[in-house]
N, C-alpha and C positions, 0 to 999 in steps of 0.2 A: 516714116513712110514716104517714099518719093511720090510726087504727083506733078502733073503738067498743067500750066495755066495757059489758056488761050490769050490772044492779044486783048480781046474784050475783057476777060477776067482780070488781067493785069491792070487795065485802065480803071475798072470798077473798084478794085481793091484800093488803089491809090485815091480815087475820088471819094470813096466811102470810109476811109481810114481803117480798113480791115488789114490786119497783119497776117503773114503767112503761117505763123505758129497756130493761130486760131483755126485756119483752114485745115492744117494737119491734125489738130486735136479733134475737130468736128468729123473728119474722115475716119479717124482711128477709133474714136469713142463717141459715136453719135448717141443722142438721147432717143432719136427716132429716125427712121428712113422711110421714104415714100417712093414707090415705083410709079413712074408716070407713063402715059400712052405715047409720049413723044420721044421714047427711047432714052430717057434720062432717069437718074436716081437723085433724089433730094435728100441730103443729110442735114439734120437739124440738131442744134445744141445751144443752150444758153451760154453766154459769155459773161463771166462774173466781172471782168474788167470793163464791160460796156453796160453795167447796171443790170445784168441778168437778161438782157435782150437776147432773143433767139436769132442765131446766125443760120441762114439757109445757104448751103453750098450745093450747086447743081452740077452734076457730073454726067458725062456721056456713059450710058449703060454699057458694061462689058469692056471698057477701055483699061489697058494695063500698060503703064501706070495710069491711075485715074486722071482723066482729062477734065479739069474744072472749066466749065463754060461761064459761070458767073457766081457771085456770092453777094448776099445782102442781108441786112437785119430785117426780119419779117415781122412787121407790126401785127399781122393777123394771128401769128402763132403765140403772141404774148400770153403767158399763163396757160397755154394749151398743150404744153409738153408734159 
Protein backbone atom coordinates (compact mmCIF):
# COMPACT_ATOMS: atom_id res chain seq x y z
CA UNK A 1 0.00 0.00 0.00
CA UNK A 2 1.53 3.32 -1.00
CA UNK A 3 1.62 6.08 1.61
CA UNK A 4 3.24 9.49 1.98
CA UNK A 5 5.38 10.62 4.90
CA UNK A 6 5.51 14.26 5.96
CA UNK A 7 8.92 15.71 6.76
CA UNK A 8 8.05 15.49 10.45
CA UNK A 9 7.05 11.82 10.09
CA UNK A 10 10.35 10.98 8.36
CA UNK A 11 12.28 12.65 11.18
CA UNK A 12 10.27 10.85 13.87
CA UNK A 13 10.67 7.43 12.23
CA UNK A 14 14.43 7.90 12.16
CA UNK A 15 14.57 9.25 15.72
CA UNK A 16 12.30 6.52 17.12
CA UNK A 17 13.72 3.55 15.20
CA UNK A 18 10.45 2.85 13.38
CA UNK A 19 10.75 1.18 9.98
CA UNK A 20 8.43 1.85 7.06
CA UNK A 21 7.27 -1.77 6.77
CA UNK A 22 5.74 -1.44 10.26
CA UNK A 23 3.90 1.69 9.08
CA UNK A 24 2.58 -0.15 6.03
CA UNK A 25 1.47 -3.16 8.08
CA UNK A 26 -0.26 -0.91 10.62
CA UNK A 27 -2.10 0.97 7.87
CA UNK A 28 -3.20 -2.18 6.00
CA UNK A 29 -3.97 -4.43 8.99
CA UNK A 30 -4.63 -2.26 12.06
CA UNK A 31 -5.78 -3.83 15.30
CA UNK A 32 -7.80 -0.68 15.95
CA UNK A 33 -8.55 2.68 14.34
CA UNK A 34 -9.66 5.89 16.01
CA UNK A 35 -11.30 8.87 14.28
CA UNK A 36 -10.22 12.11 15.96
CA UNK A 37 -11.79 15.58 16.00
CA UNK A 38 -8.63 17.14 14.51
CA UNK A 39 -9.32 15.54 11.09
CA UNK A 40 -6.93 12.63 11.67
CA UNK A 41 -7.26 8.87 11.84
CA UNK A 42 -5.07 6.91 14.26
CA UNK A 43 -4.12 3.36 13.28
CA UNK A 44 -2.87 1.10 16.09
CA UNK A 45 -1.14 -2.26 15.97
CA UNK A 46 1.25 -4.16 18.27
CA UNK A 47 4.68 -4.73 16.71
CA UNK A 48 6.15 -8.11 17.64
CA UNK A 49 9.70 -7.01 16.75
CA UNK A 50 9.39 -4.23 19.34
CA UNK A 51 8.28 -6.45 22.20
CA UNK A 52 4.60 -6.22 21.29
CA UNK A 53 4.47 -2.47 21.97
CA UNK A 54 1.65 -0.67 20.19
CA UNK A 55 2.56 1.47 17.21
CA UNK A 56 0.28 4.46 16.65
CA UNK A 57 0.31 5.91 13.12
CA UNK A 58 -1.45 9.26 12.68
CA UNK A 59 -2.82 9.99 9.19
CA UNK A 60 -4.66 12.96 7.69
CA UNK A 61 -8.29 11.83 7.29
CA UNK A 62 -9.36 11.31 3.67
CA UNK A 63 -5.87 11.64 2.18
CA UNK A 64 -5.08 9.42 -0.80
CA UNK A 65 -2.51 8.00 -0.60
CA UNK A 66 -2.56 8.07 3.20
CA UNK A 67 -0.46 10.99 4.47
CA UNK A 68 1.36 9.97 7.64
CA UNK A 69 1.79 12.91 10.01
CA UNK A 70 3.66 11.04 12.76
CA UNK A 71 4.14 7.61 14.31
CA UNK A 72 5.17 6.53 17.79
CA UNK A 73 5.01 3.66 20.24
CA UNK A 74 2.06 4.47 22.47
CA UNK A 75 2.75 3.58 26.11
CA UNK A 76 -0.87 4.33 27.03
CA UNK A 77 -2.16 1.67 24.62
CA UNK A 78 -0.07 -1.13 26.16
CA UNK A 79 -2.36 -4.10 26.63
CA UNK A 80 -5.31 -1.96 25.59
CA UNK A 81 -5.76 -3.37 22.11
